[in-house]
C-alpha positions in Angstrom: -7.7 51.4 -59.2 -10.5 52.9 -61.5 -13.7 51.3 -60.3 -15.6 54.5 -62.0 -19.4 54.4 -63.8 -20.1 51.8 -65.7 -19.2 53.2 -69.3 -15.8 53.2 -68.3 -13.3 50.2 -68.5 -11.6 49.3 -65.8 -8.5 47.8 -65.2 -9.4 44.2 -64.3 -11.1 44.8 -68.0 -9.3 43.9 -71.1 -8.3 47.5 -73.4 -7.9 47.2 -77.1 -4.4 47.4 -78.3 -3.0 46.5 -74.9 -0.7 44.1 -74.6 1.9 42.0 -71.9 4.9 40.4 -73.1 6.7 38.4 -70.4 10.6 37.4 -71.8 11.9 33.6 -70.2 14.8 33.0 -67.8 14.0 29.9 -66.1 14.5 30.7 -62.3 14.9 34.1 -63.2 11.2 34.3 -63.9 10.8 34.4 -60.0 10.9 38.4 -60.4 8.0 37.8 -63.2 6.0 35.7 -60.8 6.7 38.5 -58.2 5.5 41.1 -60.8 2.4 39.5 -61.6 1.1 38.4 -58.3 1.3 42.4 -57.1 -0.8 42.3 -60.2 -3.0 39.9 -59.3 -4.0 41.1 -55.6 -4.6 44.6 -57.1 -7.2 43.0 -59.3 -5.1 44.8 -62.8 -5.3 43.3 -65.9 -6.0 45.7 -68.3 -4.3 43.2 -71.2 -6.1 42.6 -74.4 -2.9 40.7 -75.6 -0.7 38.5 -73.5 2.2 36.7 -75.1 4.9 34.4 -73.2 8.0 33.0 -73.8 9.2 29.6 -71.4 8.8 30.6 -67.9 7.4 33.9 -69.2 4.6 31.9 -70.6 3.9 29.9 -67.1 3.7 33.2 -65.3 0.5 34.3 -68.2 -0.9 30.9 -67.1 -0.6 31.7 -63.6 -1.7 35.1 -63.9 -4.6 34.2 -66.1 -5.7 31.5 -63.3 -5.8 34.1 -60.8 -3.4 31.5 -58.3 -1.4 34.0 -56.8 1.8 32.7 -55.6 1.3 29.4 -58.2 3.9 30.1 -60.3 6.3 31.4 -58.0 5.7 27.5 -56.1 6.5 25.8 -59.5 10.1 27.4 -59.9 10.9 27.4 -55.9 9.6 23.9 -55.5 9.9 22.0 -58.7 12.7 23.3 -60.7 15.3 22.8 -57.5 14.4 19.4 -57.2 16.5 16.6 -58.8 13.5 15.0 -61.0 13.5 17.8 -62.9 16.9 18.7 -63.8 19.9 16.0 -64.0 22.8 17.1 -66.4 23.9 13.5 -65.3 21.0 11.9 -67.4 22.8 13.2 -70.9 24.5 9.9 -71.0 21.0 8.0 -71.1 18.2 8.2 -73.1 16.0 10.3 -70.5 15.9 13.7 -70.5 18.1 16.0 -69.2 15.1 18.8 -68.1 12.5 16.5 -67.3 9.3 18.3 -68.8 6.8 15.8 -68.6 7.6 15.3 -64.6 7.5 18.9 -64.4 3.9 19.2 -65.5 2.6 15.9 -64.5 3.2 17.9 -61.2 1.7 20.9 -61.4 -1.6 19.2 -62.7 -1.0 16.8 -59.7 -4.1 17.6 -56.8 -0.9 19.1 -54.8 -0.3 22.2 -57.4 -3.7 21.8 -59.9 -3.6 24.1 -62.4 -6.9 25.6 -62.4 -7.4 25.0 -66.5 -11.0 25.8 -66.5 -10.4 29.5 -64.6 -7.4 30.5 -67.0 -10.1 29.7 -69.8 -12.6 32.2 -67.9 -10.2 34.9 -67.6 -8.8 34.7 -70.6 -12.3 35.5 -72.5 -12.0 38.9 -74.7 -8.3 38.2 -74.5 -5.5 36.7 -76.8 -3.6 34.7 -75.0 -0.5 33.0 -76.7 2.7 31.1 -75.7 5.5 31.3 -78.0 7.6 28.3 -79.2 9.8 27.5 -81.9 9.9 25.3 -84.9 12.9 23.6 -84.9 13.2 22.5 -88.7 11.8 26.2 -90.0 13.4 28.0 -87.1 9.9 29.6 -87.2 7.8 31.1 -84.3 4.9 29.7 -83.6 2.0 30.9 -81.2 0.1 28.7 -79.3 -3.5 29.1 -77.9 -3.7 27.3 -74.7 -7.2 26.9 -75.0 -6.6 25.1 -78.2 -3.6 23.2 -77.4 -4.7 22.5 -73.4 -2.5 25.1 -71.2 -0.1 22.3 -69.6 0.7 21.0 -73.0 1.3 24.4 -74.5 3.3 25.4 -71.6 5.3 22.1 -72.1 6.2 23.3 -75.8 7.3 27.1 -74.7 9.5 25.4 -72.3 11.6 22.6 -74.5 14.7 23.8 -74.2 16.5 21.8 -77.2 19.1 19.4 -76.2 17.4 19.1 -72.6 14.1 18.0 -73.4 13.7 15.9 -77.0 10.9 17.4 -78.8 9.5 16.7 -82.3 8.8 19.2 -83.9 8.2 22.5 -81.2 11.0 23.6 -78.9 11.8 26.7 -76.5 10.2 29.6 -77.8 13.1 31.6 -77.0 15.0 30.5 -79.5 12.7 32.4 -82.6 11.0 35.0 -79.9 12.7 35.3 -76.7 10.9 38.8 -76.2 7.6 38.2 -78.1 7.0 42.1 -79.0 7.2 41.7 -82.9 4.6 39.0 -82.2 2.3 41.0 -79.4 2.1 43.9 -82.5 0.9 41.9 -85.6 -1.9 40.8 -83.0 -2.8 44.3 -82.9 -0.9 45.7 -80.7 -0.6 49.6 -79.7 0.9 49.9 -75.9 3.5 47.1 -75.3 4.3 46.3 -71.4 6.6 43.8 -71.3 8.2 42.5 -68.2 11.8 41.7 -68.9 14.5 39.4 -66.4 17.5 40.6 -68.1 19.1 44.3 -66.9 20.9 45.0 -70.1 21.7 44.6 -73.4 24.2 41.1 -73.8 24.9 38.7 -76.3 22.4 35.7 -75.8 25.0 33.5 -77.3 27.6 32.3 -74.6 30.8 33.7 -75.2 32.8 30.3 -75.5 30.5 29.5 -78.8 31.2 32.5 -80.4 34.9 32.0 -80.2 34.6 28.8 -81.6 31.6 29.5 -84.0 34.6 30.5 -87.1 36.6 27.1 -86.5 33.7 25.3 -87.1 31.6 26.4 -89.5 32.9 25.5 -92.8 32.2 26.2 -96.2 28.5 28.0 -94.7 27.3 25.0 -92.9 27.5 25.1 -88.8 26.2 22.3 -86.1 22.4 22.2 -85.4 23.0 23.9 -82.0 25.4 26.9 -83.5 22.4 27.5 -85.4 19.8 27.4 -83.0 22.2 29.6 -81.0 23.0 32.0 -83.9 18.9 32.1 -84.3 18.4 33.0 -80.4 21.0 36.2 -80.8 19.7 37.4 -84.2 16.2 37.3 -82.9 17.0 39.0 -79.5 18.4 41.7 -81.5 15.2 42.3 -83.8 13.7 42.2 -80.5 15.6 45.2 -78.7 15.4 47.1 -82.1 12.0 47.2 -81.4 11.9 48.4 -78.1 14.0 51.0 -78.8 12.4 52.3 -82.1 8.9 50.9 -82.2 7.0 51.2 -85.5 5.1 54.7 -85.1 1.9 54.9 -83.2 2.9 52.0 -81.1 4.5 52.3 -76.9 6.6 50.0 -75.1 7.5 50.4 -71.8 9.7 47.9 -70.1 9.4 46.6 -66.7 12.7 45.4 -65.9 15.3 44.8 -62.8 17.1 47.9 -62.1 20.6 45.8 -61.1 21.3 41.8 -61.9 18.8 39.3 -60.8 20.4 37.2 -58.0 18.4 33.9 -59.6 20.5 31.9 -62.9 18.7 30.5 -65.4 19.4 27.0 -63.5 20.6 26.1 -60.3 19.5 29.2 -57.7 19.3 28.8 -54.2 16.1 28.7 -52.6 17.3 32.2 -50.9 17.9 33.8 -54.2 14.2 32.8 -55.4 12.8 34.4 -53.0 14.7 37.3 -52.9 13.9 38.4 -56.9 10.8 37.6 -56.3 10.1 39.9 -53.6 11.7 42.5 -55.8 9.4 41.4 -58.7 6.7 42.0 -56.3 7.8 45.5 -55.0 8.3 46.8 -58.6 5.2 45.7 -59.7 3.3 47.4 -57.1 5.0 50.4 -57.1 4.2 50.4 -61.3 0.9 50.1 -60.8 0.5 52.4 -57.8 2.6 55.5 -60.5 0.5 54.0 -63.6 -2.2 56.6 -65.2 -4.6 56.2 -68.0 -1.8 56.8 -70.6 -1.1 53.0 -70.9 -4.8 52.2 -72.1 -5.2 55.4 -74.0 -3.2 55.5 -77.8 
């Protein structure tokens, strides 16, 4: 894996203009965890720019801290715990999705995210987590070395209505696949890890059908506006991937068939299966890659 003379960069060092973009997807992030764990084991990280959204951001954090299996463990253990997600809390003042509990666990002695190691490994790279400004419907890229890694992850993962956040919410609202943002940070080769198989409408069908009836005189409820913005951002990302700007190459790693996992409510068996599937695809990718990944 390119361990040649001292004048040649290896695939463990950042290459100018090479970016990694990780899509969110809740528990479907087990697939991404598998891909990135296979790369950690192979010491494969040629990325100068790394941007993740929500679960994608959590996977990139694990990748940068070099804690193989960390993101998978959080998905398998914490996202399935009733302390994390409880729909009955919608009838109380508590968060349906308790990110405070989740990230307290991530920082606890048992799990203990290695923030110092992530900081060291991010030197010479631009690591960003996408979040959405809920009032301006604009994307904000958070530098975890400035904000704090777990705090930045909380902002990127704060799904509207499920977790109450004052200003920033889940990056998936405005940047579900932040390829534009990678390009703006200087990327010329963008490798994106997807958690969906095919083009889809991000807006649930019932909401789309009701939209004409509940949006009158150009005004819609806030949750409809959030879904509309998400769908528009998703379509823009797909257009960028299919027709990138001149001089830009986009490579996708995505499931070849629908993942077994869902955003939430997946079984342990399905999480394990998708993790193994991602691991196999990730290993296959680096076995077949060549200099074209880093030469523009």
